[in-house]
C-alpha positions in Angstrom: 57.2 7.7 -25.2 57.2 7.7 -29.0 53.9 7.4 -30.7 53.5 4.0 -32.4 52.0 4.2 -35.9 50.1 1.4 -37.6 51.6 0.0 -40.8 48.0 -0.4 -42.0 44.8 1.2 -40.6 41.3 2.1 -41.7 40.9 1.6 -45.5 44.4 0.4 -46.0 43.9 -2.3 -43.4 40.6 -3.5 -44.9 42.3 -3.6 -48.3 45.0 -5.9 -46.9 42.5 -8.2 -45.4 40.6 -8.4 -48.7 43.8 -9.0 -50.7 45.2 -11.7 -48.5 41.7 -13.3 -48.2 42.1 -14.3 -51.9 44.6 -16.9 -50.7 41.9 -18.9 -48.8 43.8 -22.0 -47.8 46.5 -20.1 -45.8 46.1 -18.8 -42.3 46.6 -15.0 -42.1 46.7 -13.0 -38.9 46.9 -9.3 -38.1 48.0 -7.6 -34.9 45.3 -5.1 -33.8 47.2 -3.9 -30.7 47.6 -5.2 -27.1 46.5 -8.9 -27.3 44.0 -8.4 -30.2 44.4 -10.3 -33.4 42.3 -11.0 -36.5 42.7 -14.5 -38.0 41.5 -15.4 -41.5 41.3 -18.8 -43.2 39.0 -20.3 -45.8 36.8 -17.3 -45.7 36.3 -17.5 -41.9 37.3 -14.5 -39.7 38.1 -14.7 -36.0 38.8 -11.9 -33.6 40.8 -12.7 -30.5 40.6 -10.3 -27.5 39.9 -7.2 -29.6 40.3 -3.8 -28.0 39.4 -1.2 -30.6 38.2 1.8 -28.6 39.3 4.5 -26.2 37.1 3.3 -23.3 39.9 2.8 -20.8 41.6 6.1 -21.7 38.3 7.8 -21.0 37.6 5.9 -17.9 40.9 6.6 -16.2 41.6 10.0 -17.6 41.3 12.0 -14.3 42.6 9.2 -12.0 45.9 8.5 -10.5 46.4 5.7 -13.1 45.7 7.3 -16.5 45.6 4.8 -19.4 47.4 7.0 -21.9 47.3 5.5 -25.4 50.6 5.4 -27.2 49.6 3.9 -30.6 47.2 4.3 -33.5 43.7 2.7 -33.5 43.8 0.3 -36.4 40.2 0.1 -37.3 36.7 1.2 -36.1 35.1 -2.1 -35.0 31.8 -1.1 -36.7 33.7 -1.5 -40.0 34.5 -5.1 -39.4 31.2 -6.5 -40.8 32.6 -9.8 -41.9 33.5 -11.4 -38.5 32.3 -14.9 -37.7 33.7 -15.5 -34.2 35.1 -13.5 -31.3 37.0 -14.9 -28.4 37.6 -13.3 -25.0 40.2 -14.7 -22.6 39.0 -12.9 -19.5 36.9 -10.0 -18.3 39.5 -7.2 -18.1 38.4 -4.4 -20.5 41.4 -4.6 -22.8 40.3 -8.2 -23.5 36.5 -7.7 -23.2 35.6 -4.2 -24.2 32.0 -3.2 -24.5 32.8 -0.3 -26.8 34.4 -2.8 -29.2 32.0 -5.7 -28.8 28.7 -3.8 -29.1 29.5 -2.3 -32.5 30.9 -5.7 -33.6 27.7 -7.6 -32.7 25.6 -5.0 -34.4 27.7 -5.3 -37.6 27.6 -9.1 -37.4 24.2 -10.3 -36.1 25.1 -14.0 -36.5 28.5 -13.7 -34.8 29.5 -16.3 -32.1 31.2 -15.0 -28.9 33.3 -17.6 -27.1 34.4 -16.9 -23.5 35.4 -18.8 -20.4 32.3 -20.5 -19.0 32.9 -18.7 -15.7 32.5 -15.3 -17.3 29.4 -15.8 -19.5 27.0 -14.0 -17.2 29.4 -11.0 -16.7 29.8 -10.9 -20.5 26.1 -10.8 -21.2 25.7 -7.8 -18.9 28.7 -6.0 -20.4 27.4 -6.2 -23.9 23.6 -6.2 -23.0 22.9 -9.5 -24.7 21.2 -12.6 -23.5 23.2 -15.4 -21.8 22.5 -17.6 -24.7 24.4 -15.3 -27.1 27.7 -16.5 -25.7 29.3 -20.0 -25.8 31.3 -21.0 -22.8 34.4 -23.2 -22.5 36.5 -24.5 -19.6 40.1 -25.7 -19.5 40.6 -29.2 -20.7 37.5 -28.8 -23.0 37.2 -28.2 -26.7 34.5 -26.8 -29.0 34.3 -26.5 -32.8 32.7 -23.3 -34.3 32.7 -22.7 -38.1 35.2 -25.5 -38.6 37.7 -24.0 -36.1 38.4 -26.0 -32.9 39.2 -24.2 -29.7 40.9 -25.9 -26.7 40.6 -24.2 -23.3 44.0 -23.7 -21.5 44.0 -22.3 -17.9 45.8 -19.0 -17.4 47.2 -17.4 -14.2 46.4 -13.7 -14.0 47.9 -13.5 -11.4 46.4 -16.7 -9.9 44.6 -19.7 -11.4 41.2 -18.4 -10.3 38.0 -20.5 -10.6 34.4 -19.9 -9.8 32.3 -21.9 -7.4 31.8 -24.6 -10.1 35.5 -25.0 -10.7 35.4 -23.1 -14.0 38.5 -21.0 -15.0 38.0 -17.2 -15.0 41.3 -16.7 -17.0 42.0 -18.8 -20.1 44.0 -19.0 -23.2 43.1 -21.0 -26.3 44.8 -23.5 -28.6 43.1 -22.8 -31.9 43.1 -25.4 -34.7 42.5 -23.5 -37.9 43.5 -24.5 -41.4 45.6 -27.4 -40.3 47.6 -25.1 -38.0 47.6 -24.9 -34.2 47.9 -21.4 -32.7 48.2 -20.9 -28.9 47.0 -17.5 -27.7 47.7 -17.4 -24.0 45.5 -14.5 -23.0 47.0 -12.8 -19.9 49.1 -15.3 -17.9 52.1 -15.8 -15.7 54.1 -19.0 -15.6 52.6 -21.6 -13.4 53.5 -25.2 -12.6 52.5 -27.5 -15.4 51.7 -25.0 -18.1 54.4 -26.3 -20.4 53.2 -29.9 -19.9 49.7 -28.9 -20.8 50.8 -27.3 -24.0 53.5 -29.6 -25.3 51.1 -32.3 -26.7 49.5 -29.7 -29.0 52.8 -29.1 -30.8 51.7 -25.6 -31.7 52.8 -24.0 -34.9 52.5 -20.5 -33.4 52.5 -19.2 -29.8 51.2 -15.6 -29.2 52.5 -14.5 -25.8 52.4 -11.4 -23.7 55.7 -9.7 -22.7 54.8 -6.7 -20.5 55.8 -8.5 -17.3 54.5 -8.4 -13.8 55.2 -5.1 -12.0 53.0 -4.6 -8.9 53.7 -0.8 -8.9 51.5 -0.6 -12.0 48.5 -1.6 -10.0 47.3 -4.1 -12.5 47.6 -7.9 -12.8 50.8 -9.0 -14.6 52.0 -11.2 -17.4 55.0 -13.1 -18.7 58.0 -10.9 -19.3 60.1 -11.1 -22.4 62.5 -13.8 -21.0 59.7 -15.9 -19.6 57.8 -15.8 -22.9 60.8 -16.9 -24.9 61.5 -19.7 -22.3 57.9 -21.0 -22.5 58.0 -20.9 -26.3 61.1 -23.0 -26.4 59.8 -25.4 -23.7 56.6 -26.2 -25.6 58.4 -26.5 -28.9 56.4 -23.7 -30.6 57.3 -23.4 -34.3 57.1 -19.6 -34.1 56.4 -17.0 -31.5 54.8 -13.6 -31.8 54.9 -11.2 -28.8 52.0 -9.0 -27.8 50.5 -6.9 -24.9 52.8 -3.9 -25.3 52.8 -0.5 -26.9 49.2 0.3 -26.0 49.3 2.2 -22.7 52.4 4.1 -21.5 52.2 2.8 -18.0 52.0 -0.9 -18.9 54.3 -1.7 -21.8 57.6 -3.3 -22.5 60.6 -3.0 -24.9 60.1 -5.6 -27.6 63.9 -5.6 -28.2 64.2 -7.5 -24.9 62.0 -10.2 -26.4 64.1 -10.3 -29.5 67.3 -10.7 -27.4 65.7 -13.4 -25.2 64.4 -15.3 -28.2 67.9 -15.3 -29.8 69.4 -16.5 -26.6 66.8 -19.4 -26.4 67.3 -20.1 -30.1 63.6 -19.9 -31.0 62.0 -18.6 -34.2 60.0 -15.4 -33.7 58.3 -12.6 -35.6 57.7 -9.1 -34.3 54.7 -7.6 -36.0 54.1 -3.9 -36.7 50.7 -2.6 -35.5 48.1 -3.4 -38.2 50.5 -5.7 -40.1 50.0 -9.3 -41.0 51.7 -12.7 -40.9 50.9 -15.7 -43.0 51.4 -19.3 -41.7 
């Protein structure tokens, strides 16, 4: 497969963050690869599901399921020393990566890490931090951190899995930031009622995976391009950005299929280049 180059990375990426940050009242976001995004508004910086390392490539290098990277690494996480909040949607390493989170917590000692309540103990072990370091959230609940409100939305990856206390192990978030509402689904399939849960939020932006659900890959699946476009239309999203593709060669998708499906559904969409930004 063709190597995917970042539009901005390293110093160029940080320069873009600084430049756009001068327009404080707008909501800016950057795609960091896979499901990872940086959001910026009013001087607050939020990382969503960041995977900024080679940990999975190293882990699976000599196995029957190599995680061969197919894109640039946008930024060394240790250089992101201005982050206020990190969210993780679930415990899979491309959404909760110790090699990303440990440098981030060292660079940002006062950072807040938000995870599904069911996963807090697992998270504390992965990053070697006390349980009190993380804040937990369950579906149907909301929490406000640094002026940003997060609503927990259940996700099916591949099932709607809960712990013994009924807390979701897989979640997405509706994020209220700068008078905008952004839905980041995390990893999910369609499940009965998901559209009805999301419709009342009237989200301005939906960020949805498109890599699909292929059991032969040996990993849990996601929405495919057509399902993502359908869900975006069903919930009335103002705009949709696809994600969760072009990181590993064995688990990707052709984004042109999402473009085609979006045009068929008549929804507004934006396909970001790696390391590039979008302003709401």
